[in-house]
Steps between C-alpha positions, in 0.01 A plus 500: 500500500435832675624570846319731737673763710478284813680208333766732361548650844535154655751400231707816555484446876623141465788605276598777743484273803701231317766756410518629858521145634776412253690813603474408869617143428805633314566747782488222760732285287740792464492563875540146633712333231806344668845636415758217489854632480736448207829606655478319832818295465810466721720728284277809530332484162803413288352174368183664370680806360762288324253257346271777380768716338684207341167389351473836321208622713461836669596512868302751706661585831326723757722689745410652837559876482599504867826321412557661158466877533435670165443869447141602415366158600213545745366145475564196718639285221627504144527229233760456225476258207803311367539279193803293398585412139696175512599524133660847518578472874340837569279622785214742432382717788163670467553861390859456386609637162673181385563141613803453723761227451528280805879508464751722319705304249767769477514567874863556601441636851339336799199739520302677227202725584223644284199711600168453319135604528236262631125508558332360811134448575418635846211427734381455858356219707173683573235629262284218366741238637402288797735458799583135426623561144867428436718811487598453134140432394371804691754740349437380144120494538515854636689598184236337277230713665708820525786475245803698612853454360825617651805590292825420677870458433669167565867406496612191309824355635699226326775326696742222415664282764768247433744441218511242228237378258210478747489814713193575709305775321248697700245764400328714765199732472457756777344839564731774376687706754484240777784251444491379859135392489357164400501414133172464311614204289818300433606263223800272530659283233807280508712585198290474182283209618140622465370199692676636810299826505355560845264789576477644848269753664455621858280268702208588721426755638706705252347375175224266386360328193126494419308196621378223271143632502599861425413469125150382596450801727617730221242347264229541765595859576467584130131407532426621852679836507363653173146399594530658844658817360236526224212464746662751734554756221155443354291506812717698739675442829173429678448178304862407560449541872181296480678219314785507751246480783324209330828312454591562863155384609535181295833419662358572845196283431724221379701510823181515707359202304810295584471581869125432496563164335741397774267633768207301358720190484593541867137562601378194309771288659400617849135447412574142402697444819214613722251268334394661174374296204742261333674582177277260305189679627643837394578362153150353463337829601724692259418261215129534573519878489697487175232274352233757585709779349561299184126461449463877499486620138655836585814334640568257217785717373695448822585140402414364843550142381869576461515600866326178595745289301797675661348448844456130429857467379618678813311257720659203320854637527716280725701786645184689581358189669811477716466866594136446599598195703762704686238768571267233642737284700800725548854442385665206672828418326587240763191299399600517136850379588356214706268400213790508254708283736212251534459480124873441460492221759203335325683514168809342654290222652336424167836498325675275754473119450231339710630264767341163548234479760558259789 
């Protein structure tokens, strides 16, 4: 079957509009997805960090650069990945040359120190991030869009406290050259009991863990960011500015639509109060207009009957009926309480034994 140029143009236009619409939907989801916290517990993130490392998973901790000064770091935050091997009892820090034992078996002194290399991902809160994003999510998402790694030196400090078979072993990770500052991560173990391993990290506002929805935002940014960059590189900055203006206009129109909705609701309520038509009359008129529109052949694709069914279900909803009744007669809770008391009295009378009539 041959297709003319007009049909091909319409098909290409539909595909393009569908792609643009899908992109905007993903962008809105990325922007307004909630960010429930993972490390919001009473011991400043220790429960989450301990459970994640002991499970063999990678722990990503994001630190505020304001509290951890590192040379050549011009970003607001940096992230370091840790992974614990429970079989070998070693801790791997991203960028290090080798895994580190969490305790020294041949340690004969109270303190042993070693300096190693580490790699941190750095980023800011601004850029494509929105103001309400969590700090850890914003820093990591910034890195996904503009990857930038920082090489730094960290000191590993092993200490042993107590004598006997079960001394308290402690491992600390901190920025090199600043022994008096806060540690980046700590591991404590009582003797050789691996079940007693407890991981600690500075609490808010010094360090953070990514939110539960951070992986979803990363997946979305892998679709949104390349498309935006490709269009910008292909068509120039002018198109990028146009798209940014369109997105801004859509958000503004959405906000205006919300305010208009509430304004119309208030106007209709005042109209009803001053003697406008009843709600039933408004519904009947709306249904009649929908019937006329449904008969129009050009508007059959709008599925007007679906709107009519939803309107009917709305009219039959009990909660909606109560709301309409309150709009008509006002809200009088004292009357409802009096009616409930009367009903209770009637029930008690019916339940009580009937006395003989004189």
